[in-house]
C-alpha positions in Angstrom: 0.1 0.0 -0.2 1.6 3.4 -0.7 0.4 6.7 0.6 0.2 10.2 -1.0 2.0 13.0 0.4 -1.2 14.3 1.2 -2.1 11.3 3.3 1.3 10.9 5.2 0.7 14.9 5.9 -2.7 13.9 7.4 -2.1 10.5 8.8 -4.7 9.0 6.7 -4.6 5.6 5.0 -4.7 5.1 1.1 -7.7 2.8 1.7 -9.4 5.3 3.8 -9.9 8.4 1.0 -11.7 9.0 -1.9 -10.4 11.2 -4.4 -12.8 13.9 -5.9 -12.4 17.0 -8.5 -12.3 20.4 -7.1 -14.3 22.1 -9.6 -11.9 24.8 -11.2 -9.0 23.9 -10.0 -7.4 21.3 -12.2 -6.4 19.5 -8.3 -7.9 16.4 -6.5 -9.0 16.9 -2.8 -9.2 13.8 -0.6 -12.4 12.9 1.1 -11.6 11.8 4.9 -13.9 10.4 7.4 -16.5 8.0 6.7 -18.5 9.9 4.0 -16.2 11.5 0.8 -18.1 14.7 1.4 -15.5 16.2 3.4 -13.4 16.6 0.8 -15.9 18.4 -1.4 -15.5 21.4 0.9 -14.5 24.6 -0.6 -11.6 24.5 1.9 -10.5 21.1 0.0 -9.0 23.2 -3.0 -6.1 24.4 -0.8 -5.9 21.8 2.2 -6.7 18.7 0.1 -4.7 19.5 -2.7 -1.7 17.3 -3.8 1.9 18.8 -4.6 3.7 21.8 -4.1 0.4 23.9 -3.6 -1.1 21.7 -1.2 2.6 21.7 0.5 2.5 25.5 0.9 -0.7 26.0 1.8 -0.4 23.6 4.6 3.0 24.3 5.5 3.0 27.8 6.1 -0.1 27.7 8.1 1.9 25.2 10.6 4.2 28.2 11.6 0.9 28.9 13.9 1.4 25.7 15.6 -1.4 23.9 14.0 -0.8 20.3 13.8 -1.4 18.2 10.7 -5.1 17.3 11.9 -6.7 20.5 11.1 -6.3 19.7 7.8 -8.3 16.4 7.6 -11.3 18.2 5.9 -13.3 19.9 8.8 -15.5 23.0 8.1 -13.1 26.2 8.2 -14.6 28.9 9.5 -13.2 32.2 9.2 -13.8 34.9 11.7 -14.0 38.0 10.4 -13.2 40.7 13.1 -14.0 44.4 12.7 -12.1 45.0 15.9 -9.9 48.0 16.3 -9.3 50.7 18.8 -10.0 53.4 16.5 -13.4 51.8 16.7 -14.5 52.1 20.4 -17.7 50.3 20.0 -15.7 47.2 18.6 -12.6 47.4 20.9 -13.6 44.6 22.5 -14.0 42.3 19.3 -10.7 40.0 20.0 -12.5 38.6 23.5 -15.8 37.8 21.6 -13.5 36.3 18.9 -12.1 34.0 20.9 -15.2 32.9 22.5 -16.4 32.1 18.8 -13.2 30.1 18.2 -14.1 27.9 21.4 -17.5 27.2 20.2 -15.8 26.2 16.4 -13.4 24.0 18.2 -16.2 22.5 20.2 -18.2 21.6 17.0 -15.2 20.2 14.8 -14.2 23.1 12.9 -10.7 24.9 12.0 -11.2 28.7 13.4 -9.4 31.5 11.7 -9.5 34.8 12.7 -8.9 37.7 10.0 -9.1 41.7 10.2 -11.6 43.4 8.4 -11.5 47.8 7.8 -13.3 48.7 10.8 -15.6 52.0 10.9 -15.6 54.0 14.1 -18.8 56.6 14.0 -17.3 58.6 16.9 -13.6 59.5 15.4 -13.6 59.0 11.1 -14.3 61.7 8.9 -15.3 62.5 6.9 -18.5 59.9 7.6 -18.3 56.3 8.0 -20.8 56.2 5.2 -18.3 57.0 2.6 -16.5 53.7 3.6 -19.3 51.1 4.3 -19.2 50.1 0.5 -15.4 49.8 1.2 -15.5 47.6 3.5 -18.4 45.4 2.5 -16.3 44.9 -0.8 -13.1 43.9 1.3 -14.9 41.5 3.4 -16.4 40.1 -0.1 -13.1 39.6 -1.6 -11.3 38.6 1.5 -13.6 36.0 2.0 -13.7 34.6 -1.4 -10.1 34.7 -1.8 -9.6 32.2 1.2 -9.9 28.9 2.1 -13.2 29.4 4.0 -16.3 26.9 4.0 -17.9 29.2 6.2 -18.0 32.8 8.0 -18.9 34.5 11.4 -19.2 38.1 11.1 -18.0 40.0 14.2 -19.5 43.5 14.0 -20.6 46.5 16.3 -20.4 50.1 15.4 -23.3 51.1 12.8 -21.8 50.8 9.5 -19.7 47.4 10.3 -23.0 45.8 10.7 -24.4 46.0 7.3 -21.3 46.4 5.6 -20.1 42.8 6.6 -23.4 41.8 6.0 -23.4 42.9 2.4 -20.2 41.3 1.7 -21.2 38.3 2.9 -24.2 38.2 1.2 -22.3 39.0 -2.0 -20.3 35.7 -1.5 -22.8 33.5 0.1 -21.0 31.2 2.0 -22.4 29.9 5.2 -22.7 32.8 7.6 -23.8 34.0 10.9 -23.6 37.9 12.5 -22.4 38.1 16.0 -22.6 42.1 17.3 -20.7 43.1 20.0 -23.7 44.3 22.4 -24.7 47.7 23.7 -22.9 49.3 27.0 -24.2 49.5 30.1 -26.6 52.3 30.7 -24.8 56.0 31.8 -25.3 57.2 34.4 -24.9 60.9 35.3 -26.1 62.6 38.5 -28.3 59.9 39.6 -30.1 59.3 36.3 -29.7 57.4 33.5 -27.9 59.0 30.1 -27.8 57.3 26.4 -25.2 57.5 24.0 -25.9 60.1 21.1 -29.4 60.9 22.4 -27.7 62.8 25.5 -25.1 64.2 23.9 -27.3 66.3 21.6 -29.6 67.0 24.7 -27.0 68.1 26.8 -25.1 70.2 24.1 -28.0 71.9 23.8 -28.7 72.6 27.6 -24.9 74.1 27.1 -25.7 76.3 24.5 -28.9 77.6 26.0 -27.0 78.4 29.4 -28.8 75.9 31.4 -26.0 73.6 32.0 -22.2 74.5 32.9 -19.4 73.3 30.4 -18.0 71.2 33.6 -20.9 69.1 34.0 -20.8 68.5 30.3 -17.4 67.0 30.6 -18.5 64.8 33.4 -20.9 63.6 31.6 -18.7 62.3 29.4 -16.8 59.4 31.4 -20.4 58.8 32.8 -22.3 57.9 29.4 -19.4 55.7 28.0 -18.9 53.4 30.9 -18.3 50.0 29.8 -17.3 48.0 26.5 -20.2 48.3 23.9 -21.8 50.4 21.1 -24.5 52.9 21.6 -26.9 51.8 24.3 -29.7 53.6 22.6 -32.0 52.5 20.0 -29.4 54.4 17.5 -28.2 52.5 14.6 -26.0 50.2 16.1 -28.7 48.4 18.0 -31.2 49.1 15.4 -28.8 47.2 13.1 -28.1 44.3 15.5 -31.7 43.9 16.0 -32.4 44.2 12.2 -29.7 41.2 11.8 -31.9 39.5 14.5 -34.9 40.0 12.8 -33.7 39.2 9.5 -32.7 35.8 10.8 -28.8 36.2 10.0 -28.2 36.5 14.2 -29.0 34.0 16.7 -32.1 34.7 18.5 -32.0 37.0 21.5 -28.5 37.9 20.9 -28.9 41.4 19.8 -29.4 43.0 23.0 -27.1 41.2 25.4 -24.8 43.8 26.9 -21.3 43.7 25.9 -19.8 42.9 29.7 -22.6 40.5 30.1 -21.1 36.8 30.4 -24.0 35.6 28.2 -22.8 37.6 25.2 -19.5 35.4 25.0 -22.0 32.2 26.0 -23.9 33.6 22.7 -20.7 33.9 20.8 -19.8 30.4 21.8 -22.9 29.1 20.4 -22.5 31.0 17.0 -19.4 29.6 16.7 -21.0 25.9 16.9 -23.6 27.0 14.8 -21.6 27.9 11.5 -20.1 24.7 11.7 -23.3 23.6 11.4 -24.6 26.0 9.1 -21.8 24.2 6.6 -22.8 20.9 7.4 -26.2 21.9 6.5 -25.3 23.8 3.8 -27.4 26.9 4.8 -26.4 30.2 3.1 -27.1 33.7 3.4 -29.4 33.2 0.1 -31.7 30.6 1.9 -32.2 33.2 4.7 -32.7 36.4 3.3 -35.5 36.1 1.5 -38.5 38.9 1.0 -40.1 37.5 3.8 -37.2 38.3 6.2 -36.8 42.0 4.8 -40.5 42.2 5.5 -39.9 40.8 9.1 -37.2 43.5 9.7 -39.0 46.6 8.3 -41.8 45.8 10.8 -39.4 45.1 13.7 -37.2 48.5 12.8 -40.9 50.3 13.0 -42.0 48.5 16.4 -38.5 49.3 18.2 -38.9 52.9 16.9 -35.4 52.2 15.5 -33.0 54.0 13.5 -33.4 55.6 9.7 -30.3 54.7 8.9 -32.0 50.9 8.9 -33.7 52.2 5.7 -30.6 52.8 3.7 -28.8 49.6 4.8 -31.3 47.3 4.2 -31.8 48.5 0.6 -28.4 47.9 0.0 -28.7 44.7 1.8 -31.7 43.7 -0.5 -29.8 44.6 -3.4 -26.9 42.4 -2.6 -29.5 39.4 -1.8 -31.2 40.0 -5.2 -34.7 40.6 -3.1 -36.8 43.3 -4.6 -37.4 46.1 -2.0 -37.9 49.7 -2.7 -38.3 53.0 -0.7 -42.2 52.9 -0.5 -41.9 49.4 1.2 -41.2 50.7 4.1 -44.0 52.7 4.6 -46.6 50.7 3.5 -45.3 47.6 5.5 -45.6 49.5 8.7 -48.9 51.4 8.4 -50.4 48.7 10.8 -47.0 48.6 13.0 -47.5 50.5 16.7 -44.1 51.5 18.2 -43.9 48.9 21.1 -40.5 50.0 22.9 -39.7 52.7 25.0 -36.2 53.4 24.1 -34.1 56.5 23.6 -34.0 58.7 21.2 -37.9 58.2 21.0 -38.5 57.3 24.7 -37.0 56.8 28.4 -35.0 53.4 28.5 -31.8 52.0 27.1 -30.9 48.6 26.0 -29.7 47.3 29.2 -33.4 47.6 30.2 -34.5 46.2 26.9 -32.6 43.2 27.4 -33.8 42.2 30.8 -37.2 42.9 29.4 -37.1 40.3 26.9 -35.5 41.8 23.9 -36.3 41.5 20.5 -38.0 38.1 20.8 -40.8 39.6 23.0 -41.3 42.5 20.3 -41.6 39.7 17.2 -44.0 38.3 19.5 -45.8 41.1 20.0 -45.8 41.5 16.0 -47.1 37.7 15.8 -50.1 38.3 17.4 -51.0 41.1 15.0 -50.5 38.8 12.1 -47.6 40.9 11.0 -44.7 38.5 11.4 -43.7 35.8 8.6 -43.7 32.7 10.5 -41.8 30.7 8.3 -39.0 32.8 7.2 -35.5 31.1 8.7 -33.2 32.0 11.5 -29.5 30.8 11.2 -30.2 29.7 14.4 -31.8 26.4 12.6 -35.7 27.0 13.1 -38.4 29.6 12.3 -38.5 32.9 13.6 -42.3 31.4 14.9 -40.6 28.7 16.7 -37.8 31.3 18.0 -40.3 33.4 19.4 -43.4 32.2 20.3 -42.7 31.9 23.6 -40.7 34.6 24.0 -41.5 36.3 27.7 -41.7 39.7 28.3 -40.6 40.8 31.9 -41.2 44.6 32.1 -43.9 45.8 30.1 -42.9 49.4 30.7 -39.9 48.9 28.2 -41.7 46.7 26.0 -45.3 47.2 25.9 -48.3 44.9 24.3 -49.6 45.3 20.7 -52.9 46.2 22.6 -51.3 49.0 24.7 -48.2 50.1 22.5 -45.9 52.8 23.4 -46.7 54.6 20.1 -49.7 54.2 17.7 -49.3 52.3 14.3 -47.7 54.3 11.8 -45.4 56.7 13.9 -42.3 54.9 13.1 -39.9 56.3 9.8 -42.4 57.5 6.9 -41.3 58.0 3.4 -42.6 61.1 1.9 -42.8 62.4 -1.7 -43.4 65.6 -3.3 -42.0 68.4 -5.6 -39.1 68.7 -3.2 -38.4 64.8 -3.1 -39.3 63.2 -6.3 -37.7 60.0 -5.4 -38.5 60.0 -1.7 -37.4 61.5 1.9 -37.7 59.9 5.2 -39.1 61.5 8.5 -38.9 59.8 12.0 -42.1 60.2 13.2 -41.6 58.7 16.9 -38.7 61.2 17.2 -40.3 64.6 15.7 -42.4 67.1 17.3 -46.3 66.7 16.9 -47.1 70.0 16.3 -44.4 70.3 13.5 -45.7 67.3 11.2 -47.9 69.5 9.5 -46.3 72.9 8.7 -46.0 75.4 6.5 -42.8 77.9 6.5 -40.5 79.7 4.8 -36.9 78.3 3.9 -33.2 79.5 5.0 -30.6 77.7 2.8 -27.4 76.6 3.4 -25.5 75.1 1.0 -22.7 73.2 3.3 -23.1 72.5 6.6 -20.7 74.2 8.1 -22.1 77.4 6.6 -24.9 76.7 8.8 -23.1 75.9 12.3 -20.8 79.0 11.7 -24.0 80.9 12.3 -26.2 79.2 14.6 -25.6 81.2 17.3 -25.5 84.2 15.6 -28.2 86.6 17.6 -29.4 88.1 14.4 -30.3 85.0 12.6 -33.3 85.6 10.4 -35.3 82.9 12.0 -38.6 82.4 13.8 -40.6 79.1 15.2 -41.7 78.4 11.8 -38.4 78.9 9.7 -37.7 75.8 8.0 -33.7 74.9 7.6 -32.7 73.6 4.7 -29.1 72.2 4.4 -28.0 70.7 0.8 -24.9 69.3 -0.5 -24.4 66.3 2.0 -26.0 63.6 0.4 -23.7 60.6 -1.4 -22.0 62.1 -3.6 -22.6 66.1 -2.5 -20.3 65.8 0.9 -19.2 62.9 -0.6 -20.5 59.9 1.7 -23.9 61.0 3.2 -23.0 62.3 6.8 -24.9 62.5 9.7 -25.6 66.0 10.0 -29.4 66.2 8.8 -30.2 67.1 12.7 -28.3 70.5 12.6 -28.6 72.4 15.8 -31.8 74.6 16.7 -30.5 78.4 16.4 -29.5 79.5 19.5 -31.8 82.7 19.3 -34.9 80.5 19.4 -33.3 78.2 22.2 -33.3 81.2 24.3 -36.9 81.8 23.1 -37.8 78.6 24.5 -38.4 77.1 20.9 -36.7 73.0 21.1 -37.5 72.0 17.6 -38.0 73.3 14.1 -38.5 71.5 10.6 -34.9 70.6 9.1 -34.8 69.3 5.9 -31.6 67.9 4.4 -30.1 65.5 1.8 -28.1 64.1 4.8 -28.5 61.3 7.6 -28.7 61.4 10.9 -27.9 59.9 13.6 -30.0 57.0 14.9 -29.4 58.5 18.3 -30.7 61.8 17.2 -34.1 63.1 17.5 -36.2 66.1 16.1 -38.5 67.1 13.0 -35.5 66.5 10.5 -36.5 65.2 6.8 -33.5 63.1 5.5 -32.0 61.4 2.5 -34.0 63.9 0.2 -33.4 62.0 -3.3 -32.0 62.9 -5.9 -29.5 64.8 -3.7 -28.7 68.5 -4.4 -25.3 67.6 -6.1 -26.7 65.6 -8.7 -29.2 68.2 -9.9 -32.1 67.3 -7.6 -35.0 69.8 -6.7 -33.4 70.8 -3.5 -30.8 72.3 -5.4 -33.2 74.9 -6.7 -34.5 76.2 -3.4 -33.9 79.7 -2.5 -34.1 81.2 1.0 -37.5 82.9 1.1 -39.4 80.0 -0.6 -42.4 78.3 1.1 -42.2 74.5 1.8 -45.4 72.2 3.4 -44.7 69.5 5.5 -47.5 67.0 5.8 -46.6 63.7 7.2 -50.3 62.5 7.3 -50.3 62.8 3.4 -46.8 61.8 3.0 -45.8 65.2 1.0 -43.4 67.5 0.8 -43.9 70.5 -1.3 -41.8 73.1 -2.6 -44.4 75.7 -3.2 -42.9 77.8 -6.2 -44.6 78.0 -9.5 -43.0 75.6 -11.9 -42.3 78.6 -14.4 -40.0 80.2 -12.0 -38.4 76.9 -10.6 -37.3 76.7 -14.5 -35.7 79.6 -15.0 -33.4 78.7 -11.8 -29.7 77.4 -12.1 -29.3 74.4 -9.8 -26.8 75.4 -6.9 -23.6 73.6 -8.0 -22.1 71.7 -5.4 -19.4 73.9 -3.2 -16.8 71.0 -2.4 -14.4 70.1 -5.3 -15.1 66.5 -6.8 -12.4 64.0 -5.7 -9.5 63.2 -8.1 -8.1 59.9 -6.9 -8.5 57.0 -4.6 -11.9 55.5 -3.0 -13.4 58.8 -2.8 -13.3 59.2 -6.4 -14.3 55.4 -7.3 -17.3 55.9 -5.0 -18.8 59.4 -6.1 -18.7 58.0 -9.7 -20.6 55.1 -8.7 -22.7 55.6 -6.2 -26.6 55.2 -6.4 -28.7 57.4 -4.5 -30.3 57.3 -1.1 -33.6 55.6 -2.2 -31.2 52.9 -3.8 -29.6 52.1 -1.0 -26.1 54.4 -1.6 -24.4 51.2 -2.6 -21.9 51.2 -5.8 -23.7 50.2 -9.0 -21.3 47.5 -9.7 -21.7 46.3 -6.3 -25.2 45.5 -6.7 -25.8 41.2 -6.7 -24.2 38.1 -5.8 -20.7 37.3 -7.4 -21.0 33.7 -5.4 -18.1 31.2 -3.7 -16.4 30.3 -6.5 -12.8 28.9 -5.9 -10.2 31.2 -7.5 -7.1 30.5 -9.5 -3.8 29.7 -8.4 -1.4 32.0 -6.8 1.5 29.9 -7.5 
């Protein structure tokens, strides 16, 4: 009996192998164990290879201390980590990755951690949204280029979750998301404070002279007092819950605080489950169906979640090949009440939400209304109905019943149409002031957000409570990158007069932790010649949220004589920003790059040697 070099490396006998052709490689991979199917794994094109290439693939891996037994055909699970000390929300993901590895080893797989670009809202300029698509592209290409059979996606801060989901969906290998969890509730002067939401509120208190700069400085350390992402229902918490509602994160996992031991037990379980997903051949394309997206849209409405979920879900649907458009976010949520009393729309924080029952309790309430697609799949192994039918709620102040909601149906994020936004705009009703939802006022227009902030405290700024602030050239191409500047501060002269909110209209986004009557994502944006570029100071604008209408009350013949205000920022001439501005789609299309829409798949690339 003779043995091949591959058999000698793994200690398998010739009589125990079955050669199978690896598609597109010209190599034979060895099948090991009772079933030859193990040799058919994608990673077998690397680790089961004969000759020089197989030697290269295995030998260099062994400098990390791996023995030959790890190349026996077991599932290779990549752990895509967005850990970075420049991304405070993700700075604990190394520990989360260790827990995932335990689970992968436990289930008989080989875990291999690798870095992906990290996007931190608090430090990156000009905006992390400029780089979401770059992170998604990097994750996609890294996963496809390496000997991986499945992947665990570790994220935390706002854009890291949708970016990793987008990249993994375009490869379509078995995948499970593990978010890093929210921080513990902030504590300041005897009360809870929340990420972002209280940043905006406290800074306005200082501007109004009702709080000292020293107290604001003290609040810095009191707000962010543990590992984790924002503990309000901002974009990070929203996207963690959305990932769970989509079925891409294990049931009950989105809201576990980052420092809770159960977060690490969950990560270990996700590692085990990743191996099972490979064995079962469950891929994102099997989970991310139209029904899954409808569940996620309704869950976001019930949570009072971030407006940013709209643009991220549109982009993800494009990658998954699922038809989804902006109007779906309005149509699907007209019957969905806001069930969760969380900042920025309410009082409580994510720690309270988890203790109350988390997302499963919310989905159970939606189910009672007939608004949950019960048979949608979860990477946990069952259906969404099975995962939520017995979900308890331990605190009805935090998570309300469908019969006695926190806010009535239709008060999540609505979609506006009209002469000012022919391709749509969004408004978060639950974060707006009720008296401004039907409003007519004169526009005060700024071409750059910096132009406004420079005069926001000017006591002679020509504004009153009816003024509508318009800030443009802050969309995907105009900034570039679609920043979170849509909730510009209220002019100080109005704050001094006791006015705490006015209508603000922008082609920008706003932080999911933000609040106010802010019309966002106006499309087409000003920088590509949308109607927003034609608005002049003094024009009348009408907002009617109930009628889903945003109207520029200027005669069409007069508009025809106006020249669109040209973008004020020079076009990028090189690098990613140039590629981005040339190919980014508008907000109503998810602001993905036009050439990244869809899936390329997990085909094994050609040899490198």
